[in-house]
C-alpha positions in Angstrom: -55.5 91.2 33.7 -53.5 88.2 32.8 -55.1 85.3 31.1 -56.1 82.6 33.6 -54.9 79.1 32.9 -55.9 76.0 34.7 -54.4 72.5 34.6 -56.3 69.4 35.6 -57.6 66.2 34.1 -59.8 64.6 36.8 -63.5 63.9 36.0 -64.6 66.4 38.6 -62.3 69.1 37.3 -63.5 68.6 33.7 -67.1 68.9 35.1 -66.3 72.2 36.7 -64.8 73.5 33.4 -67.9 72.4 31.6 -70.0 74.3 34.1 -67.8 77.4 33.5 -68.4 77.2 29.8 -72.2 76.8 30.4 -72.6 79.8 32.7 -70.0 82.2 31.1 -72.3 83.4 28.3 -75.4 83.5 30.5 -76.6 86.8 32.0 -77.1 85.4 35.5 -75.6 85.4 39.0 -73.3 82.5 39.8 -72.6 81.1 43.3 -69.2 79.5 43.6 -68.6 77.8 46.9 -65.9 75.6 48.3 -63.2 75.3 51.0 -60.4 77.8 51.4 -57.8 77.4 48.7 -59.8 75.4 46.2 -59.6 78.0 43.4 -63.0 79.9 43.7 -61.3 83.1 42.6 -59.6 81.4 39.6 -63.0 80.0 38.5 -64.6 83.4 38.8 -61.9 85.0 36.8 -62.2 82.3 34.2 -66.0 82.8 34.0 -65.3 86.5 33.5 -62.7 86.1 30.8 -64.9 83.6 29.0 -67.9 85.8 29.0 -69.3 88.7 27.0 -68.5 90.8 30.1 -64.8 90.3 29.9 -64.2 93.9 29.0 -65.6 94.9 32.4 -63.6 95.1 35.6 -63.2 92.0 37.8 -63.4 92.9 41.5 -62.5 90.5 44.3 -63.7 91.5 47.7 -62.6 89.7 50.9 -65.8 90.2 52.9 -64.1 88.8 56.0 -61.8 91.8 56.1 -64.7 94.3 56.3 -66.9 94.4 59.4 -70.4 93.1 58.6 -71.9 96.4 59.7 -69.9 98.3 57.1 -70.0 95.8 54.2 -73.2 97.2 52.6 -72.1 100.8 52.8 -68.6 100.0 51.5 -70.1 98.3 48.4 -73.1 100.5 47.7 -72.4 103.8 49.5 -74.3 105.3 52.4 -76.3 108.3 53.5 -76.5 109.2 57.2 -80.2 109.7 57.3 -81.5 107.4 54.5 -81.2 104.0 53.0 -80.0 105.0 49.5 -76.5 105.4 48.2 -74.9 108.7 49.1 -74.1 109.5 45.4 -74.8 107.8 42.1 -71.1 107.2 41.5 -70.9 104.8 44.5 -72.8 102.3 42.5 -70.1 102.2 39.8 -68.0 100.1 42.1 -70.5 97.2 41.7 -72.5 98.0 38.5 -70.7 96.9 35.4 -68.3 94.7 37.3 -68.1 91.0 38.1 -67.8 91.1 41.9 -66.4 88.1 43.8 -67.3 88.4 47.4 -65.4 85.8 49.5 -66.0 85.0 53.1 
């Protein structure tokens, strides 16, 4: 993956970059929200590349492109008669990755 570079000097942009540097080393979930085209994916990539998890895969999922009824099974796998993943390897898609799920 290419190195992500951002350019900006406004007070709000600098505050966002400060937040990126605060959350990047933390082992926690991060919610990034904003209007379409505001750079949520770039911020998520920057968090990933600035974190101890940078060696893991970054996966961006456009949730709007997957019907709501199929989203869970696409991400976690499915079993026709149960509510557990069909096979353990289905979890690899999510576990060990930074997953960006956009609307």
